[in-house]
C-alpha positions as CSV (number, residue, x, y, z in Angstrom):
1,M,164.8,78.4,158.1
2,K,165.5,74.4,157.8
3,H,163.5,73.1,155.1
4,T,161.8,69.8,156.1
5,P,160.3,67.6,153.1
6,S,156.6,66.7,153.5
7,R,155.8,63.2,154.4
8,A,154.2,62.5,150.9
9,L,157.6,63.6,149.5
10,R,159.7,61.4,151.8
11,G,157.5,58.7,151.2
12,A,158.1,59.0,147.4
13,A,161.8,59.0,147.9
14,L,161.8,56.0,149.9
15,V,160.1,54.2,147.1
16,L,162.3,55.2,144.5
17,A,165.0,54.2,146.7
18,L,163.7,50.7,147.2
19,G,163.1,50.3,143.3
20,L,159.4,50.1,143.5
21,L,158.6,52.9,141.2
22,P,160.2,52.5,137.4
23,V,162.9,55.3,136.6
24,A,162.2,58.0,134.1
25,G,162.1,56.2,130.5
26,A,161.8,52.6,132.0
27,W,158.4,52.4,130.4
28,A,159.2,53.8,127.1
29,A,158.1,51.6,124.0
30,Q,160.9,50.1,122.1
31,S,161.5,50.2,118.0
32,I,163.5,47.2,117.1
33,T,165.1,46.7,113.6
34,V,166.3,43.4,112.8
35,S,169.1,43.6,110.0
36,T,171.2,40.8,110.4
37,D,169.9,36.9,110.3
38,V,168.9,35.4,113.8
39,A,167.9,32.1,115.0
40,H,165.7,33.2,117.9
41,Y,162.2,34.6,118.6
42,V,161.8,38.4,118.2
43,C,159.6,40.4,120.4
44,G,159.1,44.1,120.4
45,N,159.2,44.3,124.0
46,G,162.2,41.7,124.6
47,N,165.6,42.4,125.0
48,A,166.6,45.5,122.5
49,A,170.4,44.7,122.7
50,D,170.0,41.4,121.2
51,N,167.4,41.8,118.6
52,G,164.2,41.3,120.4
53,N,165.2,38.2,122.0
54,W,163.9,36.4,125.2
55,P,162.8,37.7,127.9
56,C,159.9,39.3,126.3
57,N,159.1,41.3,129.7
58,Q,158.9,45.1,128.8
59,P,155.6,46.7,128.8
60,P,153.8,45.3,125.9
61,V,152.4,48.7,124.8
62,G,153.2,50.6,121.6
63,N,156.4,48.7,120.5
64,T,157.6,48.2,116.8
65,V,159.5,45.5,115.1
66,T,161.0,45.7,111.8
67,I,162.2,42.7,109.8
68,N,164.5,44.3,107.0
69,S,164.6,42.9,103.5
70,G,167.2,39.9,102.9
71,V,167.0,39.1,106.7
72,T,165.8,35.8,107.9
73,V,164.3,35.3,111.2
74,T,164.3,31.5,112.2
75,G,161.4,31.9,114.6
76,Y,158.4,33.8,115.5
77,V,158.0,37.4,115.7
78,Y,155.8,39.2,117.9
79,G,155.1,42.9,118.0
80,A,155.0,42.4,121.7
81,L,154.3,39.2,123.9
82,N,152.7,39.1,127.5
83,N,152.5,35.7,129.2
84,I,153.2,37.3,132.6
85,D,150.2,39.4,133.6
86,A,146.8,40.9,132.6
87,T,148.5,43.9,131.2
88,S,146.9,44.7,127.8
89,V,149.0,44.2,124.4
90,T,148.0,47.4,122.6
91,G,149.2,49.4,119.9
92,N,152.2,47.1,118.7
93,R,153.5,46.8,115.2
94,V,155.4,44.4,112.8
95,D,156.7,45.3,109.7
96,V,158.1,42.3,107.5
97,K,160.1,43.0,104.5
98,G,162.5,39.9,105.0
99,T,161.8,36.3,105.7
100,V,160.1,34.8,109.0
101,T,160.2,31.1,109.4
102,E,157.4,30.6,111.7
103,A,154.2,33.0,112.3
104,V,154.1,36.6,112.9
105,Y,151.8,38.2,115.7
106,G,151.1,41.9,116.1
107,G,150.1,41.4,119.8
108,Y,150.2,38.3,121.8
109,H,148.4,37.9,125.3
110,V,148.2,34.5,126.7
111,R,147.5,33.5,130.2
112,N,146.4,29.9,130.0
113,G,145.1,28.2,133.2
114,T,144.4,31.5,135.0
115,S,141.6,33.7,135.5
116,D,143.2,37.0,134.1
117,N,141.5,39.0,131.4
118,V,143.5,39.4,128.3
119,T,143.5,42.1,125.6
120,A,145.3,42.1,122.1
121,S,144.0,45.4,120.6
122,N,144.9,47.9,117.9
123,N,148.1,46.0,116.8
124,T,149.1,46.0,113.1
125,V,151.0,43.7,110.9
126,T,152.2,44.6,107.2
127,I,153.5,42.3,104.7
128,V,155.4,43.7,101.7
129,P,156.7,42.7,98.4
130,G,159.7,40.6,98.5
131,S,158.8,39.2,102.0
132,V,158.1,35.6,103.1
133,V,156.1,34.5,106.2
134,A,156.2,30.7,106.5
135,L,153.7,30.0,109.1
136,G,151.0,32.9,108.6
137,V,149.6,36.1,110.5
138,R,147.7,36.3,113.5
139,C,147.5,40.0,114.3
140,G,145.8,40.1,117.6
141,Y,145.7,36.8,119.7
142,A,144.1,36.8,123.3
143,Y,143.9,33.5,125.2
144,T,143.1,32.9,128.8
145,G,141.7,30.4,131.0
146,S,138.7,31.3,132.9
147,G,139.1,35.1,132.1
148,N,137.8,37.2,129.3
149,A,139.2,37.5,126.1
150,T,139.2,40.5,123.6
151,A,140.9,41.0,120.2
152,S,139.9,44.1,118.8
153,G,140.9,46.8,116.4
154,N,144.0,44.8,115.0
155,T,145.1,45.3,111.4
156,V,146.6,43.2,108.6
157,E,148.0,44.8,105.6
158,I,149.2,42.5,103.0
159,S,150.7,44.3,99.8
160,G,153.0,41.5,98.3
161,G,154.9,38.8,99.5
162,T,154.5,34.9,99.9
163,I,152.5,33.8,102.8
164,T,151.8,30.2,103.9
165,G,149.4,29.6,106.8
166,S,146.2,31.1,108.3
167,I,145.7,34.9,108.2
168,T,143.6,36.2,111.0
169,G,142.8,39.9,112.0
170,G,142.2,39.0,115.5
171,A,141.3,36.0,117.8
172,A,140.0,35.5,121.2
173,S,139.6,32.3,123.2
174,S,138.7,31.4,126.9
175,T,139.0,27.9,127.9
176,A,136.8,27.8,130.8
177,G,133.8,30.0,130.3
178,G,134.8,33.4,130.0
179,T,133.4,36.2,127.6
180,M,135.2,35.8,124.2
181,T,135.0,39.1,122.0
182,A,136.7,39.5,118.5
183,T,135.6,42.7,117.0
184,N,136.3,45.5,114.6
185,N,139.5,43.8,113.2
186,T,140.6,44.2,109.6
187,V,142.5,42.3,106.9
188,T,143.4,44.3,103.6
189,I,145.0,42.5,100.7
190,K,146.3,44.4,97.7
191,G,149.2,44.2,95.0
192,T,150.5,40.9,94.1
193,P,151.0,38.6,96.9
194,T,151.4,34.9,96.6
195,F,149.5,32.7,98.8
196,T,151.0,29.0,99.0
197,G,148.7,26.8,101.1
198,V,147.0,29.6,103.1
199,G,144.5,28.0,105.6
200,Q,141.7,30.1,107.1
201,L,141.1,33.7,106.0
202,T,139.4,34.9,109.1
203,G,138.4,38.4,110.5
204,G,137.3,37.9,114.3
205,N,137.8,34.6,115.2
206,I,136.3,33.1,118.6
207,S,135.7,29.8,120.1
208,S,132.0,28.7,120.3
209,G,129.8,31.0,122.4
210,G,131.8,34.2,121.6
211,T,131.1,37.4,119.8
212,S,132.3,38.3,116.3
213,T,131.3,41.6,115.0
214,G,132.4,44.5,112.8
215,N,135.4,42.5,111.2
216,T,136.3,43.7,107.7
217,L,137.9,42.2,104.5
218,N,139.2,44.7,102.1
219,L,140.2,42.4,98.8
220,H,141.9,44.5,96.1
221,T,143.4,41.4,94.4
222,A,141.9,38.7,92.2
223,G,142.7,35.0,91.9
224,L,143.9,34.3,95.5
225,T,143.0,30.9,97.0
226,V,142.5,29.9,100.6
227,S,141.0,27.0,102.3
228,A,138.3,28.7,104.4
229,L,136.6,32.0,105.0
230,A,135.0,32.8,108.0
231,R,133.9,35.8,110.7
232,F,134.0,38.7,108.3
233,Q,130.7,40.8,108.8
234,N,132.0,43.5,106.3
235,L,133.4,42.4,102.9
236,N,134.5,45.2,100.4
237,F,135.7,43.9,96.9
238,Y,137.6,46.2,94.4
239,L,137.6,44.8,90.9
240,P,141.0,45.0,89.4
241,T,141.4,46.0,85.7
242,G,142.6,42.6,84.8
243,L,139.6,40.5,86.0
244,A,137.8,39.3,82.9
245,A,134.0,38.6,83.1
246,G,133.3,35.1,84.5
247,G,136.5,35.5,86.7
248,N,136.9,34.8,90.4
249,M,137.9,37.4,93.1
250,L,138.4,34.9,95.8
251,N,138.9,31.3,95.6
252,V,137.8,29.2,98.5
253,T,138.6,25.3,98.3
254,G,136.3,24.8,101.6
255,A,133.2,26.6,102.7
256,A,132.9,30.5,102.8
257,Q,131.0,31.5,106.1
258,L,129.2,34.9,105.5
259,G,127.0,34.7,108.6
260,T,123.7,36.6,108.6
261,N,123.4,39.6,106.7
262,A,126.6,40.4,105.8
263,A,127.7,43.7,104.3
264,V,129.1,43.6,100.9
265,T,130.1,46.5,98.8
266,V,131.6,46.4,95.3
267,N,134.3,48.9,94.0
268,L,136.7,49.4,91.4
269,E,140.7,49.0,91.8
270,G,141.9,51.6,89.5
271,A,140.1,51.9,86.1
272,G,138.4,48.4,87.0
273,P,137.5,46.0,84.2
274,A,135.4,46.7,81.2
275,L,131.7,46.1,82.0
276,H,128.7,45.0,79.9
277,T,125.1,44.1,80.7
278,G,125.0,40.6,81.6
279,D,128.5,40.2,82.7
280,T,129.1,38.2,85.8
281,F,132.1,37.8,88.3
282,N,132.2,35.5,91.3
283,L,133.3,37.6,94.4
284,I,133.7,34.4,96.2
285,S,134.0,30.9,94.4
286,A,133.6,28.1,97.3
287,G,133.9,24.6,96.7
288,G,132.3,23.8,99.9
289,G,129.6,26.4,99.5
290,V,128.9,29.9,100.4
291,D,126.9,29.7,103.6
292,G,124.8,32.6,105.0
293,S,123.1,35.8,103.7
294,I,123.8,39.3,102.4
295,A,122.1,42.4,104.1
296,T,119.4,43.6,101.8
297,A,121.1,47.1,101.3
298,S,123.9,45.2,99.5
299,A,121.9,43.1,97.3
300,S,121.9,45.7,94.4
301,G,123.7,49.0,93.6
302,V,125.6,51.1,91.0
303,L,129.0,50.4,89.5
304,K,130.8,52.4,86.7
305,G,127.4,53.7,85.5
306,Y,125.6,50.1,85.6
307,N,123.0,48.6,87.9
308,Y,124.2,45.5,89.7
309,K,123.0,42.9,91.8
310,L,124.4,40.3,94.3
311,E,123.2,36.9,95.1
312,I,124.2,33.5,96.3
313,D,123.5,30.5,94.1
314,G,125.2,27.8,96.3
315,E,128.9,27.8,95.6
316,N,129.5,31.4,94.7
317,L,128.8,35.2,95.8
318,V,127.7,36.5,92.1
319,L,127.9,39.9,90.8
320,T,126.0,40.5,87.9
321,I,126.0,43.6,85.7
322,G,122.6,45.0,84.9
323,N,121.5,47.9,82.2
324,P,123.2,51.2,82.2
325,V,121.8,53.7,84.5
326,P,119.8,56.4,82.5
327,A,121.1,59.6,81.8
328,A,119.8,62.2,84.1
329,T,117.6,64.6,82.3
330,S,116.6,68.1,83.2
331,T,113.9,70.4,81.9
332,A,114.7,74.0,82.1
333,T,111.9,76.0,83.8
334,V,111.2,79.3,82.3
335,P,110.0,81.8,85.1
336,T,106.8,83.6,84.4
337,L,105.4,86.6,86.1
338,G,102.1,86.4,87.6
339,E,99.2,88.9,87.0
340,Y,99.8,91.0,90.1
341,A,103.5,90.8,89.4
342,L,102.8,92.2,85.8
343,A,100.8,95.0,87.2
344,A,103.3,96.0,89.9
345,L,106.1,96.1,87.1
346,G,103.8,98.5,84.8
347,L,103.4,100.7,87.8
348,L,107.1,100.6,88.4
349,L,107.9,101.8,84.9
350,A,105.3,104.3,84.8
351,A,106.7,106.0,87.9
352,L,110.2,105.9,86.3
353,A,108.8,107.6,83.2
354,F,107.0,110.1,85.2
355,F,110.1,111.3,87.3
356,T,112.3,110.9,84.2
357,L,109.8,113.7,82.5
358,R,109.8,115.9,85.4
359,R,113.7,116.3,85.7
360,K,113.8,117.1,81.8
361,A,111.1,119.8,82.5
């Protein structure tokens, strides 16, 4: 009996023959490692045979770029870039171990002059010891004309290196009235990085009228300087061992914008500094003032066995160490038997004695 393919199967074969569907593997994410100096932009969704060079027209999802130690990229680096259509730029990563002469983006989605919705989400950039980034880090960047722009869940992790330029977890902009949302982006700074002329340190950057929520700064390093601080709703400070009383965690030459009811926590990096009642530490010291307020739940706490309080005094967000927390005392309770319990115990003992005597008899 002759087998005749179904109409659906014949249609699918025709579509494949015409090249209207991708062949197997065409949509696989790319992993690009740059091991030699290049003088062009590098995109995780670019030309894999040429170190991620243009065109950046592969799917902008799940790609990885690694700039090896000792290598210089003369140009920008993108985990993925999409300036072609409305496909979200999601889950891409850049690991910088060498030198980048321009800026680094985890995910970059730009549709200027269109009504396309744009999204840069869940992208990651890491900057490690020995690296250099000359024009800053913008992990998730979404920019459109009249569509909606979303930058969410992006992560910047800085553990060393030399950085110049602004540092942004996520940025969303719509130039003609679309909704702008920058939410749940995180910037973590630890180790001993060098900041040289770092501009804004921003969690979720949006144009006027947008929404910035849930963005977090984790600061494990003391003594760094930036020109401005803004759009972080959660700020977690980890006091390192070498921080002396009266020292500054973060210096801001301009203004530090905390917004309303910022959630602030204080922790220790390792053993942390020695603490004494009356010690103060400036979590933020801003020449242009600290604007905004901290949440009531953040205004006090316990650190290394000491009570503490947080307050804004104009130019500083100040941590003041209070008295030690009193040692917990406990009073051992000796159980007592009540009147009826004693009577029951007496009857039980008498019964035991009676049965013992009968057995001996």
